N, C-alpha and C positions, 0 to 999 in steps of 0.2 A: 817399900820401894816399888814393888810390882803393882800394888794397888794404885799408887800414884801414877805409874806409867799407863795403866789401863784407863785411868780417869782422863789423862791428857789425850790419849788416843781417841777416846770416846768424844771428847770435846772437839778434837780436830775433825772427826768424821761428821759431827753435827754442825760445824761452822759452815754457813752458806757459801757456796762458790759463785753462784750467779748473782752477784751484787751489781749495783748500778755502775760502780767504778770498773768492775771486771768487764761488763758488757761494753761500756764506752771505750775503754782502752783497747779491747780486742777489736772493736769496730775501727778505731783509729789505725791500728796496725794493719788491718785488712786494706784500708783505703791507701795507706802509704805504699804497701807492696803492690796493690793493683795498679797504681800510677806507674810504678817502676816497671812492672812486668809487661804492661801494654806497649811501652816504648822499647823495652830491651830486646824483645824478639824481632822487632822490625828494623832496628838500627843497622845490623850488618847488610841486609838487602838494600836499605836506603843509601848507605854509604857507598856500596859498590855501584849503584846506579847514578848517584848524584856526583860522586867525586872520582869514579872510575878506578877504584882500588882493587887489590887482590884479597884473598881470603885472610892472610895474616894481618894486613892493614885494617881490614874491616873488623877483625876480632879485637883490635885495640880499643874500640869504643866500649867494649865490655870490660876489657882488662884494666884500663886506666880508671874507669869508674870504681871497679872492685878494689883496686889498690888504694885509691883515695878514701874509700869508705873504711878500709882497714886502719889506715893511719889516723883517720878522724875518730874512730872508736877508741883507740889508745889515748888520744888527747882528751876525748870526752870523759872516759873513765877517771882520768886524773882531775879534770875540771870539776867533776861532780862532788869532789871532796870540799870544794870551797866556793862553788857557784850554784845558785838555785837551779834545780833540775828543770823547773818550769821555764825559766829564762833560756836555758840551753836548748830545751825541746822546741820552744817557739822559734828561736834563731835557726835551728836546723831545718824546721819546716818552711820557714820563709825563704831560706837559701835554696831549698829543693824546688819550691814553687817558682821562684824567679828564673832559675836556670832552665826549668822545663818550658817556661814561656818563651825563652830566647832561642831554643834549639832550631826552630825553622828559619830564624834570621841569620844563622851561621853561613857565611859566604865562602868559607874554606874548611878543609879537613882539620887544620890546626886549630881553628876557632872552635869547631865542634868538639874536639878533644879537650880543649880548655873548659868548655861548659860541662863536659862529662866529669871532669875533675871536681868542678864546683858542686855539681849535683852529688857526687860521691861524698863530699865533705858534709853537706846538709843531710843526706840520707843516713850517713854513718852516725851522726849525732842523734837524730830522731830514733833510729833503729836500735840504739844502745839504751836510751833512756826509757822508752815505752815498755820493753820486756822486763827491765829492772823494776819499774813500778808495779807491773803485774805480778812478778814472782814474789813480791813481798806482801801481797794480799791474798795469795793462795795458801790455804792450810797445808802445812808440811806433809801430812799423811795423805793428802790428796794431790800432791805435786804432779804425779804422772798424769792424772785425770785432768787437772787444771791446765797444765802445759799442753796436753793433747788437744783440748778445746781451743786454747789460745793459739796454738800452732796451726789449727785448722784454718785460721784466718789467712796465714801466709800461704799455706798449701792451696787453698781455694784461689787466692790471688795468683799464685804461680801456675795454676791450672787453667783458669779462665782468662787471665790477663793476656797471655800470648795469643790466644785464639781471637780475642777481641781486637787486639792490636793489629794482627795480620789481616783480619777482615776489613777493619777501618782503613788501613793503609791501602789495601787493594781497591776498595770502593770509593774512598774519598780523598786519599792522599795524606802526606806527612804532616802538613799544616793542621788539618782537622784533627789528626791523631794527637798532636801536642796540645791542642786546645782541650781535648777530652781529658788528657793526662793532667793538665793544669786545674781544670774544674774538680777533678777527683781529689787533688791535693788540697784545694781550698775548702772542700767539705770537711776536712779533718778538723779545722779550727772550731766550728760550733759544736761538733761532737766532743772534742776535747774539753770544751767549757762545761759540758754536762757532767763530766767526771771530776771536776776540780774541787767541789765543795767538801767531799768527805775523804778524798784520797790522801791528804797530807797526814791524817791520823793513823792510817793503817800500818805503816812500817814500825812506828814506835810501839804499837800494841803487840805486835807479833814477833818482834826481834829483841830490842834492847830496852832496859829501863831508861827512864829519862836522864838519870844522872850519867849514864854512859854516852848518851847521844851528844852531850855538850862537852865531851873531852876534846883536847886540842886536836887539830886536824892531823898532825904528824903521827900521833899515837893511835889514831883511828884507822890509819892506812892498813888495809888487809894484806896479809902475807900471801905470796903467790902459791897457788895450789898446783903442785906438779901432777896430781892425779887427773887433772883436766886434759893433759896433753894427748893421751891415747884416744879418748872419745872425739877430741877435736881432729885427730888424724883420720879417724873413720869418716867424719863429716866432710873432710876434704875429698876423700875418694868419691863419696856420693855426689858432691857438688861438681866434680869434674864431669860426671855423666850428665848432670843437668845442664851444665854449660854447653855441652855438645848439642843439646836439644834447643836451647835458647839461641845459640849463635848460628846454627847451621841447618835446623830442621826445615825452614822455608827454602833454603837452597837445595837441600836434599829432595824436597818435593818436586822442584824443577828438574833435578837430575833423574828421578825415576818416573816423572810425568804423573804425579798425583796432585790434582788441582786443589783439593780442599785439605791440604796437609795439616792446617791449623786445627782440624777436628781432633787430632792427637790429644791436645790439651783438654778438650771438652770431655772425652772419654776417660782420660786420666783423672779428671776431677770427680767422676762418678765413684771410682773405687777408693779414692782418697776420703771422700765423705763417708763411705761405708766403713772403712777400716780405722779411721782416726779414734773414735770413742773407745773401741775395743782394745786397741793397742796400748792406750794409756792405762787402762784398768789391768791389762795383762802385766804391764811393767810394774805397776804398784804391787801386784800380788806375787809375781815370779821373778822379777828382775829383768835387766836389759838383754841378756844373751838369748832368752827365749823368744824375744821379738826380733832382734837384729840379724841373727843368722838366717832364719827362714826368709825374712824380708829382703836380705841381701841376695839370696838366690832368686827371688822374684825379679829384682832389678837386673841381675845378670841375664836372666832369660829374656827379659824385655829388650835389652840391647842386642842380644843375639838375634832375636826375631826381627828387630828393626834393620839389622844389617843385611838381611836377605829379603826385605820387603820390596815388592813391586806393584802392590795393589792395595786398595783401601781396607779389605778384611784383615790383612796381616798387620796393617798400621793400627787398626783398632785393638787387635790382640795385644800388640806391643804396648799400647797406651794403657790398657786395663792392667796388665802385669806391672807396669811401672808405677801406676797409681797405688797398687797394693803395697809394693815395696817402699816407695818414697813416702807414702802417707804413714807408714808405720815407723820408718827409721828416723825421720827428722824429729818428731816430738820425743821419741824415746832417748835419743842422744842428748837433747836439751834437758829433759827431766833427769837423766842420769848425771849430767854435769852439775845440775843444781842440787841433787840429793847428796853428792859427795862434797858439797861446799857448805861453809857456814853462812848464816844469813848476811853477814857483812861482806861476803865474797860473791853474792849474787850478781852484782854489777860486773865483776870480773868474769864470772862464768858465762853470763849472757854475752859479754863482749867477745869472749873467746869463741863461743858458738857461732855467732854471726860473722866474726872475722874469718873463722875457718871456712864458713860457707862462701864468703866473698873471695877468699884466697883460692879455694877450689874452682870457683867460677873463672877467676882471672887466669889461673894456671891451665885450666881446661881449654879456655878460648885460644890460648897461645899454642899449646901442645897439639890439640886436636885440629886447629887451623893449619899447623905445619904438616900434620899427617895427611889431611885432606888435600893439601897442595901437591904433595908428592905421590899420593895414591888416588883415592876417591872417597866419597862420603860413606859408602857401604863399608869399606875397610876401616874407616875412622870409627864407626860404631862398633865394629868388632873389638877394637882396642878399648873402647868404653866398657864393653862386656868383660874384658880382661881386668880392667881396674876394679870392677865390682867382685870379680873372683878373688882378687887379693883382699878386698874388704872382708869377704866371708872367711877366708883363711885366717886373717888376723883376729877376727872376732872369735872364731873357734879356738884358736891358740890361747887367747886371753881368758876365755871361759875355762878351758882346761887347766891352765895354770892357777887360776883363782880357786877352782874346785880343789886342786891338790893342796894349796896352802891352807884352806879351811879344814881339809881332812887331817893334815899334819898337826894343826893346832888342836883339833879335837883329840887326836891320839895322845898328844903331850898332856892335855888336861886329864884324860882318863888314866894315863900312866902314872901321873903324880898322885 
């Protein structure tokens, strides 16, 4: 038995990670999130200027998108049981591209919100299927490393996208920004075609025998995994802080008179790139708590520094700290959720991960928007620091309780 396990582990370690499918799907995910992030950071400022709304109304363009994506992911997870994943993926990408093209034509705030809902539906479909396909071609023993590299695509997009969007918006305007977002979305289609030839075989080889794949749909439905709830909750806390950056950093820059506030995302990207590969390997070797607790402290410190920022040097320090924490936390939580799931639950795990991200973004946009309305943006970021302090506390308590359970189990085994 032990020899067999060693052999499986050795084969998993030797299985190549950087296949054509993995590279192409990771690139598609990067482009999908890049198109999203370029526009997401500029929407609140555009809405306030174009439709003369307040902070809470401006935050709705983020919230309704995120809520639509959440609902879409639940529907997509169910549809994947009976509809081709490729058809669903293409449909989602087409909806996302069409709504992006129509943003600048919106003549009213209500029309823009409707388009944001449509985009959320398309984005939710695509962002559920792509990570599910990827997670089923990553060797299980290299899940942390594989998800770390795959997640780097989203982190890079979340780091450079807002900076690009804010600069294009300032230099060229919203119409040109939507066109760039549309072109980015369209590039996904040829890249996706490059991955199609071999991708269909991967899930069967690494998960179920063929005879199991053809079982009736009802019996193949995966059971809900309650263990996913806690890491999803932690991801909500992290996403609330990110929502505060997406929705209000540009407005915060005006408040403290920092002209190039979009540089936050560029410096943030530097530390994300540096920390991502290491965090995945640390997770694979030592588990999630060793990564999450220190990384949570980095994000807490980042938000605290940002709340007292009045000049570019402090903004850069905050960005570097946030990149270390965010770049380590996101892939670790996703890999943790996949590790505690069965292969047939990977779709559910990925759906919960991205749903918790979008729920945190939606919740953060509303709550932090309300806080900034009655106080100011500096106080708002202090509340973000408090949210991450709760993240650290919850993570430490979970680790303590899990360690105690393991110790008790070992004591029982030794006593018997």
